[in-house]
C-alpha positions in Angstrom: -35.6 -16.7 -11.6 -32.0 -16.6 -10.6 -29.5 -19.4 -10.5 -27.0 -21.0 -8.1 -23.8 -22.3 -9.6 -22.3 -25.5 -8.2 -18.8 -24.0 -8.9 -19.7 -21.3 -6.4 -20.6 -23.9 -3.9 -17.3 -25.6 -4.5 -15.4 -22.3 -4.2 -16.9 -21.4 -0.9 -16.2 -24.9 0.4 -12.5 -24.7 -0.6 -12.1 -21.3 1.0 -10.5 -20.9 4.4 -12.6 -21.4 7.6 -12.6 -17.6 8.3 -13.9 -16.9 4.8 -16.8 -19.3 4.4 -19.2 -17.4 6.7 -18.4 -14.1 4.9 -18.8 -15.6 1.4 -22.1 -17.4 2.4 -23.5 -14.2 4.0 -22.6 -12.1 0.9 -24.0 -14.7 -1.4 -27.3 -14.8 0.5 -27.6 -11.0 0.5 -27.0 -10.8 -3.3 -29.9 -13.4 -3.9 -32.1 -11.6 -1.5 -31.6 -8.2 -3.0 -31.8 -9.5 -6.6 -33.8 -12.8 -6.9 -33.1 -12.9 -10.7 -29.3 -12.8 -10.3 -27.2 -15.4 -12.1 -24.1 -16.9 -10.6 -21.0 -17.7 -12.5 -17.2 -17.9 -12.1 -15.2 -15.0 -13.7 -11.5 -14.5 -13.3 -11.5 -17.6 -11.0 -13.9 -16.1 -8.5 -17.7 -16.1 -7.9 -19.5 -13.4 -9.9 -23.1 -12.3 -10.0 -24.8 -11.1 -13.2 -28.1 -9.3 -13.7 -28.4 -7.5 -17.0 -24.7 -7.5 -17.1 -22.0 -7.7 -14.4 -23.4 -6.8 -11.0 -20.8 -7.8 -8.3 -18.3 -10.4 -7.3 -16.5 -11.8 -4.4 -13.3 -13.7 -3.6 -11.3 -15.3 -0.9 -7.6 -15.2 -0.4 -5.3 -16.7 2.3 -6.0 -14.0 4.9 -8.9 -12.0 3.6 -12.0 -11.9 1.4 -13.2 -9.2 -1.0 -16.5 -8.1 -2.3 -16.9 -5.5 -5.1 -19.6 -3.9 -7.2 -18.8 -3.8 -10.9 -20.0 -0.2 -10.9 -18.3 0.6 -7.7 -17.9 4.4 -8.3 -21.6 4.7 -9.1 -22.8 2.5 -6.2 -20.4 3.2 -3.4 -18.6 6.4 -4.5 -15.1 7.3 -3.4 -14.4 5.2 -0.3 -11.0 4.9 1.3 -11.7 1.2 2.2 -11.8 0.4 -1.5 -8.1 1.3 -1.8 -7.1 -1.4 0.8 -7.9 -4.3 -1.6 -9.5 -4.9 -4.9 -13.1 -5.0 -3.5 -15.5 -2.3 -2.5 -15.0 -2.8 1.2 -11.3 -3.4 1.6 -9.9 -6.5 3.3 -12.7 -8.6 5.0 -11.4 -11.0 7.6 -14.7 -11.3 9.7 -18.4 -10.7 9.2 -18.2 -7.5 11.3 -15.8 -5.9 8.6 -18.8 -5.7 6.4 -21.3 -2.8 6.4 -24.6 -3.5 8.2 -27.1 -5.7 6.4 -29.4 -2.6 5.8 -26.6 -0.7 4.2 -25.5 -3.6 2.0 -29.1 -4.2 0.9 -29.3 -0.6 0.0 -26.2 -0.8 -2.1 -27.3 -3.9 -3.7 -30.6 -2.4 -4.7 -28.7 0.7 -6.1 -26.5 -1.7 -8.1 -29.5 -3.5 -9.5 -31.2 -0.2 -10.4 -28.1 0.9 -12.3 -28.1 -2.3 -14.3 -31.9 -1.9 -15.0 -31.2 1.6 -16.3 -28.3 0.3 -18.5 -25.7 2.5 -16.7 -22.1 1.9 -17.8 -19.3 1.5 -15.4 -17.1 4.5 -15.5 -13.6 3.7 -16.6 -10.5 5.8 -16.1 -9.2 7.2 -19.4 -5.7 6.1 -20.1 -3.3 8.7 -21.4 -1.8 7.7 -24.7 1.8 6.8 -24.4 4.3 9.3 -25.5 6.1 8.1 -28.7 9.3 6.2 -27.8 12.5 8.0 -28.7 14.4 6.2 -31.4 18.1 5.7 -30.8 20.1 7.8 -33.4 22.0 4.7 -34.6 18.9 2.8 -35.2 17.5 5.7 -37.1 20.6 5.9 -39.3 20.5 2.1 -40.0 16.8 2.5 -41.1 17.7 5.4 -43.4 20.0 3.0 -45.2 17.4 0.2 -45.6 14.2 1.6 -47.2 12.3 -1.7 -47.0 12.9 -2.0 -43.2 12.0 1.7 -42.7 8.7 1.2 -44.5 7.8 -2.0 -42.6 8.4 -0.2 -39.3 6.4 2.8 -40.4 3.5 0.5 -41.5 3.3 -1.1 -38.1 0.8 0.1 -35.4 2.3 2.3 -32.7 2.6 -0.6 -30.2 4.6 -2.8 -32.6 6.9 0.1 -33.6 7.5 0.7 -29.8 8.5 -2.9 -29.3 11.5 -2.4 -31.7 12.4 1.1 -30.6 12.4 0.1 -26.9 14.3 -3.1 -27.5 17.1 -1.2 -29.2 17.0 1.6 -26.7 17.1 -0.8 -23.7 20.4 -2.3 -24.5 22.9 -1.5 -21.7 26.1 -2.0 -23.8 27.0 -0.5 -27.0 27.9 -3.9 -28.5 24.4 -5.3 -27.5 22.8 -2.3 -29.1 24.7 -2.7 -32.3 23.6 -6.5 -32.6 20.0 -5.5 -31.9 20.0 -2.8 -34.5 21.4 -5.3 -37.1 18.9 -7.9 -36.1 16.0 -5.4 -36.1 16.8 -4.0 -39.6 17.1 -7.6 -40.9 13.7 -8.7 -39.4 12.1 -5.5 -40.5 13.4 -5.9 -44.1 11.7 -9.3 -44.0 8.5 -7.8 -42.8 8.6 -9.4 -39.4 7.3 -8.0 -36.1 9.6 -7.9 -33.1 8.1 -11.0 -31.5 7.6 -12.9 -34.8 9.1 -16.2 -33.3 6.2 -16.5 -30.8 3.5 -15.8 -33.4 4.5 -18.8 -35.5 4.1 -21.3 -32.6 
């Protein structure tokens, strides 16, 4: 049997007057389509789970959103989804939603996908190109073996923090100071943001 979460009740109650009917309608449809659904709050908004994430909704100052976790598999490529973070764009009134029959069909499709254990497609991120090291930083590292070894042992993201910090200096004097500081910290085995790690 599914569950209702009092935090979702409170969320709906706090939403704007235009949003409450939309959120109540969506909530009822989710429970109707999937009686076993569990309510929770994720990322500060009402979410519905059934054998994993199913869908979620939210209200903002001037619009609401509703989205399927596996949007691409449930709805496909829909221009409305590019208007806001949900599957149906910005919702300001009940008539902005698809018909009840269409929504129920999509909900049942989402439930079936979770029953089948389907995974949400995720866009593959392209690996970042290696950051280009400033020649003066490279020369300074060549003179300090320990600093160079420390930097080489860091994972790519931590190497990039140092390289970009030096490269982003707008004035030569700033760059020189950063290179001296970077070499000193690296010789001590410190990451670029070591001060924040020790808090």
